C-alpha positions in Angstrom: 13.3 6.3 1.1 12.7 6.7 -2.6 14.7 4.8 -5.2 17.2 7.6 -5.9 17.9 8.0 -2.2 18.4 4.2 -1.8 20.7 4.2 -4.9 22.8 7.0 -3.5 23.1 5.4 -0.1 24.1 2.0 -1.7 26.6 3.7 -4.0 28.2 5.6 -1.0 28.4 2.4 1.1 30.0 0.5 -1.8 32.4 3.3 -2.4 33.5 3.3 1.3 33.8 -0.5 1.4 35.8 -0.9 -1.8 37.7 2.3 -1.8 36.5 3.1 -5.3 35.2 6.6 -5.9 31.4 6.7 -6.6 32.0 8.3 -10.0 34.1 5.4 -11.1 31.9 2.5 -10.1 29.7 2.6 -13.2 32.2 3.8 -15.7 33.4 1.5 -18.4 36.4 0.4 -16.4 36.9 -3.3 -16.8 39.2 -4.2 -13.9 37.9 -6.8 -11.5 37.6 -4.4 -8.6 35.2 -2.2 -10.6 33.2 -5.2 -11.7 32.9 -6.4 -8.1 31.7 -3.0 -7.0 29.0 -3.0 -9.7 27.9 -6.5 -8.7 27.7 -5.4 -5.0 25.6 -2.4 -5.9 23.2 -4.6 -7.9 23.0 -7.2 -5.1 22.2 -4.6 -2.5 19.5 -2.9 -4.5 18.0 -6.4 -5.1 18.2 -7.0 -1.3 16.3 -3.8 -0.8 13.5 -5.2 -3.0 14.1 -3.5 -6.3 13.4 -5.4 -9.5 15.9 -5.8 -12.3 14.1 -3.2 -14.5 14.3 -0.6 -11.7 17.9 -1.5 -11.0 18.7 -1.1 -14.7 17.2 2.4 -14.7 19.1 3.5 -11.6 22.5 2.1 -12.7 22.4 2.6 -16.4 23.0 -1.1 -17.0 20.9 -3.2 -19.4 18.1 -5.3 -17.8 19.9 -8.4 -19.2 23.1 -7.6 -17.4 21.2 -6.9 -14.2 19.4 -10.2 -14.4 22.7 -12.0 -15.1 24.3 -10.5 -12.0 21.3 -11.3 -9.8 21.1 -14.9 -11.0 24.8 -15.6 -10.6 25.8 -13.6 -7.6 25.3 -16.5 -5.2 28.1 -18.3 -6.8 30.4 -15.4 -6.1 29.1 -14.8 -2.6 29.9 -18.4 -1.5 33.0 -18.9 -3.6 36.5 -18.3 -2.3 36.5 -14.6 -3.1 36.7 -13.4 0.5 37.3 -9.8 -0.3 34.1 -9.7 -2.4 32.1 -11.3 0.4 33.7 -9.1 3.1 32.9 -5.9 1.1 29.3 -7.1 0.5 28.8 -7.8 4.2 30.3 -4.5 5.2 27.9 -2.7 2.9 24.9 -4.7 4.1 25.9 -3.8 7.7 26.3 -0.1 6.9 22.9 -0.1 5.2 21.1 -2.2 7.8 20.3 -5.0 5.3 20.1 -8.6 6.4 21.4 -11.1 3.9 18.7 -12.8 1.8 18.7 -16.5 1.0 
């Protein structure tokens, strides 16, 4: 698959897992559920092997924000935020991605 196809597949999986319409995930909505969805999209694209610059281009985020998410997401994955972890796992399963260490 190409990067745009991967991005669309990830966005669709995150939308299904979180219940947030695809069009709202990367809007400027600041609620925690929207932030979580954005973090999950970035993590999944990183799991697929995309670099922060590529992810920034696909999502419209700044490379700095993408790097921040990638470097701090482990804290969120293993914290007590079960819903976030469950949504991330559901998306990984739907996309056939194994968790990276």
